[in-house]
C-alpha atoms as one frame of an Amber mdcrd trajectory, in Angstrom:
protein
 123.044  69.638  73.622 126.815  68.823  73.679 126.187  65.920  76.061 128.524
  63.081  75.334 129.960  60.086  77.113 132.857  59.546  74.684 136.092  61.425
  73.969 136.425  60.688  70.256 139.628  61.903  68.607 137.706  63.067  65.538
 135.143  65.146  67.503 134.838  68.759  66.377 132.475  69.947  69.115 133.813
  72.819  71.233 132.723  71.759  74.679 134.161  74.978  76.221 131.005  76.763
  74.984 127.734  75.416  76.444 125.102  74.148  74.013 122.323  76.514  72.987
 119.601  74.129  74.059 119.083  70.921  76.044 115.834  70.103  74.270 115.373
  68.050  71.118 112.420  69.473  69.142 111.080  66.102  68.045 108.225  67.452
  65.853 110.706  69.650  63.979 113.216  66.795  63.675 110.526  64.490  62.271
 109.245  67.139  59.850 112.728  67.938  58.533 113.558  64.249  58.105 110.250
  63.592  56.321 110.836  66.559  53.977 114.341  65.331  53.153 113.158  61.798
  52.430 110.325  63.147  50.254 112.919  65.166  48.326 114.916  61.978  47.767
 111.828  60.006  46.716 110.831  62.693  44.172 114.416  62.975  42.917 114.588
  66.683  43.774 117.594  66.366  46.071 119.838  65.362  43.188 119.402  68.857
  41.710 121.166  70.499  44.671 124.832  71.384  44.186 126.078  69.045  46.926
 124.293  66.038  45.412 124.138  66.576  41.668 127.430  64.758  40.995 126.306
  61.581  42.743 126.317  58.812  40.107 122.801  57.660  39.198 123.313  54.085
  40.467 124.208  55.486  43.907 121.216  57.823  44.220 119.481  55.989  47.053
 119.281  56.153  50.845 120.423  53.096  52.757 121.024  54.568  56.222 120.316
  57.705  58.226 122.829  58.905  60.812 122.242  61.689  63.296 125.233  63.744
  64.306 126.147  67.262  65.290 126.792  68.501  68.771 126.493  65.497  71.037
 126.226  61.741  71.286 122.790  60.657  69.960 122.649  57.666  72.277 122.416
  60.037  75.265 119.110  61.510  74.067 116.566  61.189  76.865 113.605  60.820
  74.489 112.670  57.271  73.642 112.010  58.390  70.048 115.683  59.428  69.705
 117.129  56.147  70.895 118.680  53.760  68.342
């Protein structure tokens, strides 16, 4: 939603153009995250071009970070909060 309370030097969000939506589709977010984690658990993700060169000992998920077009800590939904 391009809402942010920081002015990070590394930010790539063009705030001159308003965000397309102000709503976080939580069911979609949860479904996409679940599908990605299932792909990791089954080992399927390592077959994708962006991940196939990851060394076998590093093929695990330790953390999940949300990023994109706004500061995640400004999400109004309790389910989004860290």
